[in-house]
DSSP file (Angstrom, degrees, kcal/mol; ACC not computed):
  #  RESIDUE AA STRUCTURE BP1 BP2  ACC     N-H-->O    O-->H-N    N-H-->O    O-->H-N    TCO  KAPPA ALPHA  PHI   PSI    X-CA   Y-CA   Z-CA
    1    1 A M              0   0    0      0, 0.0     2,-0.1     0, 0.0   138,-0.0   0.000 360.0 360.0 360.0 133.5   36.8  -53.8  -21.0
    2    2 A A        -     0   0    0      1,-0.1     2,-0.3   137,-0.1   136,-0.2  -0.417 360.0-113.9 -71.6 138.7   35.8  -56.2  -18.3
    3    3 A L        -     0   0    0    134,-2.4    80,-0.5    -2,-0.1     2,-0.4  -0.558  32.3-167.0 -72.8 132.0   38.1  -59.2  -17.6
    4    4 A V        -     0   0    0     -2,-0.3     2,-0.3    78,-0.1    78,-0.2  -0.989   1.7-166.8-121.5 129.3   36.6  -62.5  -18.5
    5    5 A S  E     -A   81   0A   0     76,-2.3    76,-2.2    -2,-0.4     2,-0.4  -0.751  11.2-138.6-110.9 163.2   38.1  -65.8  -17.3
    6    6 A T  E     -A   80   0A   0     -2,-0.3    74,-0.2    74,-0.2    72,-0.0  -0.985  11.5-170.6-126.0 129.5   37.3  -69.4  -18.5
    7    7 A F  E     -A   79   0A   0     72,-2.3    72,-2.7    -2,-0.4     2,-0.2  -0.960  18.3-143.9-119.6 110.8   37.1  -72.4  -16.2
    8    8 A P  E     -A   78   0A   0      0, 0.0     2,-0.4     0, 0.0    70,-0.2  -0.501  16.4-167.8 -79.0 144.3   36.9  -75.8  -18.0
    9    9 A V  E     -A   77   0A   0     68,-2.9    68,-2.2    -2,-0.2     2,-0.5  -0.995  14.2-169.1-131.5 136.0   34.7  -78.5  -16.6
   10   10 A T  E     -A   76   0A   0     -2,-0.4     2,-0.5    66,-0.2    66,-0.2  -0.997  29.1-128.4-118.0 123.1   34.4  -82.2  -17.5
   11   11 A V        -     0   0    0     64,-3.0    63,-2.9    -2,-0.5     2,-0.2  -0.587  25.6-159.8 -76.1 122.7   31.4  -83.9  -15.9
   12   12 A E    >   -     0   0    0     -2,-0.5     3,-1.7    61,-0.2     4,-0.3  -0.560  32.0-104.3 -97.4 164.2   32.4  -87.0  -14.0
   13   13 A W  G >  S+     0   0    0      1,-0.3     3,-1.8    -2,-0.2    60,-0.1   0.902 120.5  56.2 -55.5 -44.5   30.1  -89.9  -13.0
   14   14 A G  G 3  S+     0   0    0      1,-0.3    -1,-0.3     8,-0.0     9,-0.0   0.584  96.3  65.8 -68.2  -8.8   30.1  -88.8   -9.3
   15   15 A D  G <  S+     0   0    0     -3,-1.7     8,-2.9     7,-0.1    -1,-0.3   0.561  90.8  86.4 -83.4  -8.8   28.8  -85.3  -10.4
   16   16 A C  B <   -E   22   0B   0     -3,-1.8     6,-0.3    -4,-0.3    56,-0.1  -0.610  66.8-140.5-101.5 152.2   25.5  -86.8  -11.6
   17   17 A D    >   -     0   0    0      4,-2.9     3,-2.6    -2,-0.2     4,-0.1  -0.340  47.8 -81.4 -94.0-177.5   22.3  -87.6   -9.9
   18   18 A P  T 3  S+     0   0    0      0, 0.0    -2,-0.0     0, 0.0    -1,-0.0   0.736 130.8  62.0 -60.1 -21.1   20.1  -90.7  -10.4
   19   19 A A  T 3  S-     0   0    0      2,-0.2     3,-0.1     1,-0.0    -3,-0.0   0.472 116.3-118.3 -81.0  -0.5   18.6  -89.0  -13.5
   20   20 A E  S <  S+     0   0    0     -3,-2.6    53,-0.6     1,-0.3     2,-0.3   0.756  78.8 111.6  67.9  28.0   22.2  -89.1  -14.9
   21   21 A I  B    S-F   72   0C   0     51,-0.2    -4,-2.9    -4,-0.1    -1,-0.3  -0.845  83.5 -71.3-120.7 165.4   22.4  -85.3  -15.1
   22   22 A V  B     -E   16   0B   0     49,-2.6     2,-0.5    -2,-0.3    -6,-0.3  -0.315  47.9-121.5 -58.9 128.5   24.6  -83.0  -13.1
   23   23 A F    >   -     0   0    0     -8,-2.9     3,-2.4     1,-0.1     4,-0.4  -0.631  28.4-123.2 -72.9 123.8   23.4  -82.8   -9.5
   24   24 A Y  T >> S+     0   0    0     -2,-0.5     3,-1.4     1,-0.3     4,-0.7   0.707 103.4  64.1 -51.3 -35.1   22.8  -79.0   -9.1
   25   25 A P  H >> S+     0   0    0      0, 0.0     4,-1.3     0, 0.0     3,-0.5   0.794  90.3  70.1 -62.2 -22.6   25.1  -78.4   -6.0
   26   26 A R  H <> S+     0   0    0     -3,-2.4     4,-2.4     1,-0.2     5,-0.2   0.852  90.1  60.5 -60.7 -33.2   28.0  -79.3   -8.2
   27   27 A Y  H <> S+     0   0    0     -3,-1.4     4,-2.5    -4,-0.4    -1,-0.2   0.889 101.4  52.8 -61.6 -37.3   27.5  -76.1  -10.2
   28   28 A F  H <X S+     0   0    0     -4,-0.7     4,-1.5    -3,-0.5    -1,-0.2   0.836 108.3  50.3 -67.0 -32.5   28.1  -74.1   -7.0
   29   29 A I  H  X S+     0   0    0     -4,-1.3     4,-1.7     2,-0.2    -2,-0.2   0.917 111.7  48.3 -67.7 -42.9   31.4  -75.9   -6.4
   30   30 A W  H  X S+     0   0    0     -4,-2.4     4,-2.6     1,-0.2    -2,-0.2   0.852 106.1  57.4 -66.9 -35.0   32.4  -75.2  -10.0
   31   31 A F  H  X S+     0   0    0     -4,-2.5     4,-2.3     2,-0.2    -1,-0.2   0.911 104.3  52.9 -59.2 -40.7   31.4  -71.5   -9.5
   32   32 A D  H  X S+     0   0    0     -4,-1.5     4,-2.1     2,-0.2    -2,-0.2   0.915 110.1  46.9 -62.1 -43.5   33.9  -71.4   -6.7
   33   33 A G  H  X S+     0   0    0     -4,-1.7     4,-2.2     1,-0.2    -1,-0.2   0.886 111.5  51.8 -63.3 -38.9   36.6  -72.8   -8.9
   34   34 A A  H  X S+     0   0    0     -4,-2.6     4,-2.2     2,-0.2    -2,-0.2   0.846 107.6  52.4 -65.7 -35.0   35.6  -70.3  -11.6
   35   35 A M  H  X S+     0   0    0     -4,-2.3     4,-2.5     2,-0.2    -2,-0.2   0.918 108.7  50.0 -65.3 -44.2   35.9  -67.5   -9.0
   36   36 A R  H  X S+     0   0    0     -4,-2.1     4,-2.4     1,-0.2    -2,-0.2   0.920 110.5  50.5 -60.4 -43.3   39.4  -68.6   -8.1
   37   37 A T  H  X S+     0   0    0     -4,-2.2     4,-2.5     2,-0.2    -1,-0.2   0.909 110.1  49.9 -61.8 -43.1   40.3  -68.7  -11.8
   38   38 A L  H  X S+     0   0    0     -4,-2.2     4,-1.6     2,-0.2    -2,-0.2   0.920 110.4  50.0 -61.6 -44.8   39.0  -65.1  -12.3
   39   39 A L  H  <>S+     0   0    0     -4,-2.5     5,-2.9     1,-0.2     4,-0.4   0.918 111.8  47.5 -58.7 -45.8   40.9  -63.9   -9.3
   40   40 A E  H ><5S+     0   0    0     -4,-2.4     3,-1.1     1,-0.2    -1,-0.2   0.881 108.7  54.3 -65.4 -39.5   44.1  -65.4  -10.6
   41   41 A A  H 3<5S+     0   0    0     -4,-2.5    -1,-0.2     1,-0.3    -2,-0.2   0.827 108.6  50.4 -63.2 -30.0   43.5  -63.9  -14.1
   42   42 A A  T 3<5S-     0   0    0     -4,-1.6    -1,-0.3    -5,-0.2    -2,-0.2   0.509 121.0-110.4 -84.3  -5.5   43.2  -60.5  -12.5
   43   43 A G  T < 5S+     0   0    0     -3,-1.1    -3,-0.2    -4,-0.4    -2,-0.1   0.683  89.0 110.0  84.4  18.7   46.5  -61.1  -10.6
   44   44 A W      < +     0   0    0     -5,-2.9    -4,-0.2    -6,-0.2    -3,-0.1  -0.504  40.7 173.6-126.1  64.1   44.8  -61.4   -7.2
   45   45 A P    >>  -     0   0    0      0, 0.0     4,-1.8     0, 0.0     3,-0.8  -0.306  50.0-100.0 -64.0 160.0   45.0  -65.0   -6.0
   46   46 A Y  H 3> S+     0   0    0      1,-0.3     4,-2.4     2,-0.2     5,-0.2   0.845 121.8  57.2 -50.7 -41.4   43.8  -65.5   -2.4
   47   47 A A  H 3> S+     0   0    0      1,-0.2     4,-2.3     2,-0.2    -1,-0.3   0.894 107.6  47.2 -61.2 -39.1   47.3  -65.5   -0.9
   48   48 A R  H <> S+     0   0    0     -3,-0.8     4,-3.0     2,-0.2     5,-0.3   0.875 109.9  53.6 -70.6 -36.2   48.0  -62.1   -2.3
   49   49 A L  H  X>S+     0   0    0     -4,-1.8     4,-2.1     2,-0.2     6,-1.3   0.912 111.7  45.5 -61.8 -43.2   44.6  -60.7   -1.1
   50   50 A R  H  X5S+     0   0    0     -4,-2.4     4,-1.2     4,-0.2    -2,-0.2   0.928 117.2  44.2 -64.3 -46.2   45.5  -61.9    2.4
   51   51 A E  H  <5S+     0   0    0     -4,-2.3    -2,-0.2    -5,-0.2    -1,-0.2   0.927 121.5  36.6 -66.8 -46.2   49.0  -60.5    2.3
   52   52 A R  H  <5S+     0   0    0     -4,-3.0    -3,-0.2    -5,-0.1    -2,-0.2   0.907 135.9  14.5 -77.2 -44.1   48.1  -57.1    0.8
   53   53 A F  H  <5S-     0   0    0     -4,-2.1    -3,-0.2    -5,-0.3    -2,-0.2   0.520  93.0-118.8-114.9  -9.3   44.8  -56.3    2.4
   54   54 A G     << +     0   0    0     -4,-1.2    -4,-0.2    -5,-0.7    -3,-0.1   0.701  53.2 166.7  75.4  18.0   44.5  -58.7    5.3
   55   55 A F        -     0   0    0     -6,-1.3    60,-0.2     1,-0.2    -1,-0.2  -0.366  37.3-152.4 -63.9 143.3   41.3  -60.2    3.8
   56   56 A I        -     0   0    0     58,-3.2     2,-0.3     1,-0.4    59,-0.2   0.606  68.3 -72.7 -84.2 -15.2   40.2  -63.5    5.3
   57   57 A G  B     -G  114   0D   0     57,-0.9    57,-2.1    -8,-0.1    -1,-0.4  -0.966  52.2 -72.0 154.7-165.2   38.7  -64.2    1.9
   58   58 A L        -     0   0    0     -2,-0.3    55,-0.2    55,-0.2   -12,-0.0  -0.668  56.2-161.1-122.1  72.4   35.8  -63.1   -0.3
   59   59 A P        -     0   0    0      0, 0.0    53,-1.7     0, 0.0     2,-0.3  -0.079  19.3-108.2 -60.3 153.9   32.8  -64.6    1.4
   60   60 A L  E     +B  111   0A   0     51,-0.2    51,-0.2     1,-0.2     3,-0.1  -0.641  32.1 174.6 -81.9 136.5   29.5  -65.2   -0.3
   61   61 A A  E    S+     0   0A   0     49,-3.7     2,-0.3     1,-0.5    50,-0.2   0.654  75.3   0.7-106.2 -33.0   26.5  -63.0    0.7
   62   62 A E  E     -B  110   0A   0     48,-1.5    48,-2.5     2,-0.0    -1,-0.5  -0.983  60.5-174.2-150.5 154.2   24.2  -64.4   -2.0
   63   63 A V  E     +B  109   0A   0     -2,-0.3     2,-0.3    46,-0.2    46,-0.2  -0.971  10.0 167.2-150.8 143.4   24.3  -67.1   -4.7
   64   64 A S  E     -B  108   0A   0     44,-2.3    44,-2.0    -2,-0.3     2,-0.3  -0.970  12.0-163.6-149.3 162.3   21.8  -68.0   -7.4
   65   65 A A  E     -B  107   0A   0     -2,-0.3     2,-0.5    42,-0.2    42,-0.2  -0.994  10.6-156.1-149.8 146.5   21.6  -70.1  -10.6
   66   66 A R  E     -B  106   0A   0     40,-2.6    40,-1.9    -2,-0.3     2,-0.5  -0.975  19.6-149.9-124.0 114.3   19.2  -70.4  -13.6
   67   67 A F  E     +B  105   0A   0     -2,-0.5    38,-0.2    38,-0.2    37,-0.1  -0.728  26.5 162.7 -92.1 125.9   19.4  -73.7  -15.3
   68   68 A L        +     0   0    0     36,-3.1    37,-0.2    -2,-0.5    -1,-0.2   0.766  66.7  13.7-111.0 -37.8   18.7  -73.7  -19.1
   69   69 A R  S    S-     0   0    0     35,-2.1    -1,-0.4    33,-0.1     2,-0.1  -0.997  76.9-119.5-141.1 142.2   20.1  -77.0  -20.4
   70   70 A P        -     0   0    0      0, 0.0     2,-0.3     0, 0.0    35,-0.0  -0.376  17.9-152.8 -81.1 161.1   21.2  -80.1  -18.6
   71   71 A S        -     0   0    0    -49,-0.1   -49,-2.6    -2,-0.1     2,-0.2  -0.960  14.7-169.6-127.5 150.3   24.7  -81.7  -18.7
   72   72 A G  B >   -F   21   0C   0     -2,-0.3     3,-2.1   -51,-0.2   -61,-0.3  -0.716  37.8 -39.9-132.3-178.6   25.5  -85.3  -18.1
   73   73 A F  T 3  S+     0   0    0    -53,-0.6   -61,-0.2     1,-0.3    -1,-0.2  -0.116 120.6   3.4 -49.1 130.7   28.4  -87.7  -17.6
   74   74 A H  T 3  S+     0   0    0    -63,-2.9    -1,-0.3     1,-0.3     2,-0.2   0.389  94.1 132.2  73.4   2.0   31.5  -87.1  -19.7
   75   75 A Q    <   -     0   0    0     -3,-2.1   -64,-3.0   -63,-0.1     2,-0.4  -0.501  44.7-145.9 -77.1 154.4   30.2  -83.9  -21.2
   76   76 A Q  E     +A   10   0A   0    -66,-0.2     2,-0.3    -2,-0.2   -66,-0.2  -0.905  25.3 156.0-120.3 149.6   32.5  -80.9  -21.2
   77   77 A F  E     -A    9   0A   0    -68,-2.2   -68,-2.9    -2,-0.4     2,-0.4  -0.955  29.5-125.4-156.7 171.9   31.7  -77.2  -20.9
   78   78 A E  E     -AC   8  98A   0     20,-2.4    20,-2.8    -2,-0.3     2,-0.6  -0.979   9.9-141.7-130.0 144.2   33.3  -74.0  -19.8
   79   79 A I  E     -AC   7  97A   0    -72,-2.7   -72,-2.3    -2,-0.4     2,-0.5  -0.901  14.0-158.8-104.0 119.8   32.3  -71.4  -17.3
   80   80 A K  E     -AC   6  96A   0     16,-3.2    16,-2.6    -2,-0.6     2,-0.4  -0.855  16.8-171.5 -97.4 129.4   33.0  -67.8  -18.4
   81   81 A S  E     +AC   5  95A   0    -76,-2.2   -76,-2.3    -2,-0.5     2,-0.3  -0.937  15.0 155.3-129.3 145.6   33.1  -65.5  -15.4
   82   82 A Q  E     - C   0  94A   0     12,-1.7    12,-2.9    -2,-0.4     2,-0.6  -0.982  48.5 -95.6-158.0 156.3   33.3  -61.7  -14.9
   83   83 A V  E     - C   0  93A   0    -80,-0.5    10,-0.3    -2,-0.3     3,-0.1  -0.692  37.6-179.0 -77.4 123.9   32.5  -59.1  -12.4
   84   84 A E  E     +     0   0A   0      8,-3.0     2,-0.3    -2,-0.6     9,-0.2   0.773  62.0  14.0 -93.9 -31.2   29.1  -57.8  -13.4
   85   85 A K  E     - C   0  92A   0      7,-1.4     7,-2.7     2,-0.0     2,-0.4  -0.997  58.3-155.4-152.7 139.0   28.5  -55.1  -10.7
   86   86 A W  E     + C   0  91A   0     -2,-0.3     5,-0.2     5,-0.2     2,-0.2  -0.961  13.8 175.4-115.9 133.7   30.5  -53.2   -8.1
   87   87 A D        -     0   0    0      3,-3.2    42,-0.2    -2,-0.4    -2,-0.0  -0.645  50.7 -89.9-117.2-176.8   29.1  -51.7   -5.0
   88   88 A E  S    S+     0   0    0     -2,-0.2    41,-2.5     1,-0.2     3,-0.0   0.896 121.1   6.7 -64.5 -39.3   31.0  -50.0   -2.2
   89   89 A R  S    S+     0   0    0     39,-0.2    24,-0.8    23,-0.0     2,-0.3   0.410 127.9  50.8-123.6  -2.7   31.5  -53.2   -0.1
   90   90 A R  E     - D   0 112A   0     22,-0.2    -3,-3.2    36,-0.1     2,-0.3  -0.916  55.2-165.7-134.8 159.4   30.1  -56.0   -2.4
   91   91 A F  E     -CD  86 111A   0     20,-2.2    20,-2.7    -2,-0.3     2,-0.5  -0.992  16.1-134.3-145.2 153.0   30.5  -57.1   -6.0
   92   92 A T  E     -CD  85 110A   0     -7,-2.7    -8,-3.0    -2,-0.3    -7,-1.4  -0.912  13.7-157.3-112.3 129.0   28.5  -59.5   -8.2
   93   93 A V  E     -CD  83 109A   0     16,-3.0    16,-1.9    -2,-0.5     2,-0.5  -0.913   7.3-149.5-106.1 127.6   30.2  -62.1  -10.3
   94   94 A L  E     -CD  82 108A   0    -12,-2.9   -12,-1.7    -2,-0.5     2,-0.5  -0.853  11.7-169.5 -96.9 126.3   28.4  -63.5  -13.3
   95   95 A H  E     -CD  81 107A   0     12,-3.1    12,-3.2    -2,-0.5     2,-0.5  -0.971   4.4-177.9-114.9 126.9   29.1  -67.1  -14.3
   96   96 A Q  E     -CD  80 106A   0    -16,-2.6   -16,-3.2    -2,-0.5     2,-0.5  -0.988  12.8-152.1-126.3 124.5   27.8  -68.4  -17.6
   97   97 A A  E     -CD  79 105A   0      8,-2.3     7,-3.5    -2,-0.5     8,-1.0  -0.824  16.6-174.7 -98.4 131.9   28.4  -72.0  -18.7
   98   98 A Y  E     -CD  78 103A   0    -20,-2.8   -20,-2.4    -2,-0.5     2,-0.4  -0.962  16.1-175.0-127.5 142.5   28.6  -72.9  -22.4
   99   99 A R  E >  S- D   0 102A   0      3,-2.0     3,-2.3    -2,-0.4   -22,-0.1  -0.984  82.9 -16.3-131.2 123.0   28.9  -76.1  -24.4
  100  100 A D  T 3  S-     0   0    0     -2,-0.4     3,-0.1     1,-0.3    -1,-0.1   0.862 128.9 -53.4  52.0  39.4   29.3  -75.8  -28.1
  101  101 A G  T 3  S+     0   0    0      1,-0.2     2,-0.4     0, 0.0    -1,-0.3   0.328 111.4 121.2  82.1  -7.5   28.2  -72.2  -28.0
  102  102 A A  E <   - D   0  99A   0     -3,-2.3    -3,-2.0     1,-0.0     2,-0.5  -0.764  66.1-123.1 -93.9 133.8   24.9  -72.9  -26.2
  103  103 A L  E     + D   0  98A   0     -2,-0.4    -5,-0.2    -5,-0.2     3,-0.1  -0.621  30.0 177.6 -75.0 121.3   24.3  -71.3  -22.8
  104  104 A L  E     -     0   0A   0     -7,-3.5   -36,-3.1    -2,-0.5   -35,-2.1   0.841  61.4 -15.7 -93.0 -41.6   23.6  -74.0  -20.3
  105  105 A L  E     -BD  67  97A   0     -8,-1.0    -8,-2.3   -38,-0.2     2,-0.4  -0.988  50.5-143.2-160.0 161.8   23.2  -72.0  -17.1
  106  106 A E  E     +BD  66  96A   0    -40,-1.9   -40,-2.6    -2,-0.3     2,-0.3  -0.998  23.0 178.5-133.6 129.4   23.7  -68.6  -15.7
  107  107 A G  E     -BD  65  95A   0    -12,-3.2   -12,-3.1    -2,-0.4     2,-0.4  -0.918  12.2-157.2-131.3 157.3   24.8  -68.0  -12.1
  108  108 A R  E     -BD  64  94A   0    -44,-2.0   -44,-2.3    -2,-0.3     2,-0.4  -0.993   2.3-167.7-134.5 141.0   25.6  -65.1   -9.8
  109  109 A E  E     -BD  63  93A   0    -16,-1.9   -16,-3.0    -2,-0.4     2,-0.6  -0.996   9.6-154.7-123.9 133.2   27.6  -64.7   -6.7
  110  110 A V  E     +BD  62  92A   0    -48,-2.5   -49,-3.7    -2,-0.4   -48,-1.5  -0.951  27.0 176.5-104.5 119.6   27.5  -61.7   -4.5
  111  111 A R  E     -BD  60  91A   0    -20,-2.7   -20,-2.2    -2,-0.6     2,-0.3  -0.774  15.8-157.1-121.7 162.9   30.8  -61.5   -2.5
  112  112 A F  E     - D   0  90A   0    -53,-1.7     2,-0.8    -2,-0.3   -22,-0.2  -0.970  30.9-105.2-138.3 156.3   32.4  -59.1   -0.1
  113  113 A C        -     0   0    0    -24,-0.8    14,-2.0    14,-0.5     2,-0.4  -0.722  50.1-157.3 -79.0 112.5   35.9  -58.3    1.0
  114  114 A G  E     +GH  57 126D   0    -57,-2.1   -58,-3.2    -2,-0.8   -57,-0.9  -0.786  23.9 167.7-108.2 137.8   35.9  -59.9    4.5
  115  115 A K  E     - H   0 125D   0     10,-2.0    10,-3.2    -2,-0.4     2,-0.1  -0.903  48.5 -85.8-128.7 161.2   38.0  -59.2    7.6
  116  116 A R  E     - H   0 124D   0     -2,-0.3     8,-0.2     8,-0.2     5,-0.1  -0.462  52.9-104.4 -64.0 138.4   37.5  -60.5   11.1
  117  117 A H  E >   - H   0 120D   0      6,-2.4     3,-0.6     3,-0.6     6,-0.2  -0.466  25.2-133.1 -65.9 134.0   35.2  -58.1   13.0
  118  118 A P  T 3  S+     0   0    0      0, 0.0     3,-0.2     0, 0.0    -1,-0.1   0.720 102.5  35.8 -65.5 -19.3   37.4  -56.0   15.4
  119  119 A H  T 3  S+     0   0    0      1,-0.3     2,-0.3     2,-0.0    -2,-0.1   0.518 125.3  34.3-110.5  -7.4   35.1  -56.6   18.4
  120  120 A D  E X   -H  117   0D   0     -3,-0.6     3,-2.1     3,-0.1    -3,-0.6  -0.799  59.1-164.0-151.2 103.0   34.0  -60.2   17.7
  121  121 A A  E 3  S+     0   0D   0      1,-0.3    -1,-0.1    -2,-0.3    -4,-0.0   0.615  89.5  66.5 -65.6 -12.6   36.4  -62.7   16.2
  122  122 A Q  E 3  S+     0   0D   0     -6,-0.1    -1,-0.3     2,-0.0     2,-0.3   0.586  97.7  65.5 -82.3 -10.2   33.4  -65.0   15.4
  123  123 A R  E <  S-     0   0D   0     -3,-2.1    -6,-2.4    -6,-0.2     2,-0.3  -0.737  74.0-134.5-112.1 159.6   32.0  -62.5   12.9
  124  124 A L  E     -H  116   0D   0     -2,-0.3     2,-0.4    -8,-0.2    -8,-0.2  -0.785  13.2-147.9-106.2 155.9   33.2  -61.1    9.6
  125  125 A Q  E     -H  115   0D   0    -10,-3.2   -10,-2.0    -2,-0.3     2,-0.4  -0.989  10.7-135.3-125.0 130.8   33.1  -57.5    8.6
  126  126 A A  E     -H  114   0D   0     -2,-0.4   -12,-0.2   -12,-0.2   -36,-0.1  -0.709  27.4-168.3 -81.0 133.2   32.6  -56.2    5.0
  127  127 A I        -     0   0    0    -14,-2.0   -14,-0.5    -2,-0.4    -2,-0.0  -0.800  33.8 -79.2-118.0 163.3   35.1  -53.5    4.2
  128  128 A P        -     0   0    0      0, 0.0   -39,-0.2     0, 0.0   -40,-0.1  -0.316  54.4-104.9 -61.0 144.3   35.2  -51.1    1.2
  129  129 A I        -     0   0    0    -41,-2.5   -39,-0.1   -42,-0.2    -3,-0.0  -0.565  36.9-117.2 -72.7 123.7   36.6  -52.7   -1.9
  130  130 A P    >>  -     0   0    0      0, 0.0     4,-2.1     0, 0.0     3,-0.7  -0.412  15.7-131.5 -63.7 135.4   40.1  -51.4   -2.5
  131  131 A P  H 3> S+     0   0    0      0, 0.0     4,-2.7     0, 0.0     5,-0.2   0.859 105.6  55.6 -56.5 -38.9   40.4  -49.5   -5.8
  132  132 A E  H 3> S+     0   0    0      2,-0.2     4,-0.8     1,-0.2    -3,-0.0   0.820 108.4  48.4 -67.6 -29.5   43.5  -51.4   -6.9
  133  133 A F  H X4 S+     0   0    0     -3,-0.7     3,-0.6     2,-0.2     4,-0.4   0.944 113.7  46.0 -69.4 -50.0   41.6  -54.7   -6.5
  134  134 A K  H ><>S+     0   0    0     -4,-2.1     3,-1.6     1,-0.2     5,-0.9   0.891 107.6  57.7 -59.2 -43.7   38.6  -53.4   -8.5
  135  135 A E  H ><5S+     0   0    0     -4,-2.7     3,-1.8     1,-0.3    -1,-0.2   0.781  92.9  68.5 -61.7 -28.9   40.8  -51.9  -11.3
  136  136 A A  T <<5S+     0   0    0     -4,-0.8    -1,-0.3    -3,-0.6    -2,-0.2   0.685  94.2  58.3 -66.9 -16.7   42.4  -55.3  -12.0
  137  137 A F  T < 5S-     0   0    0     -3,-1.6  -134,-2.4    -4,-0.4    -1,-0.3   0.333 116.8-110.4 -97.3   7.4   39.0  -56.5  -13.4
  138  138 A G  T < 5       0   0    0     -3,-1.8    -3,-0.2  -136,-0.2    -2,-0.1   0.738 360.0 360.0  76.6  22.3   38.8  -53.8  -16.0
  139  139 A S      <       0   0    0     -5,-0.9    -4,-0.1  -137,-0.1  -137,-0.1   0.458 360.0 360.0 -90.9 360.0   36.0  -51.9  -14.4
């Protein structure tokens, strides 16, 4: 069974645009927090990833969102996150935001296990996903 984590969000005034709904880039910031929560739930916080595998992080390769219902000031919702797909060097995280059981939006992040490129320190290199990392997500 796939591991699912929950990231609670309360919309603050500064999260809203002039139409008084959440300004869409805020969702991508919340996705990042939801990703951190998912990693911690799996027992792989960023510090452990750096220590164990030498990862510089889990950089984004792609990100998308499909907005279904708006949210506004002082509303609360939760983002449920899980790894949806594994490839050799990338994985896709599905984020779904819910309020009172209604799906508000669905987002996906494609991430990779990144290390500094051995021949160019300005670049990152995707490496194969370690099995022990993958197994922690119930895949």
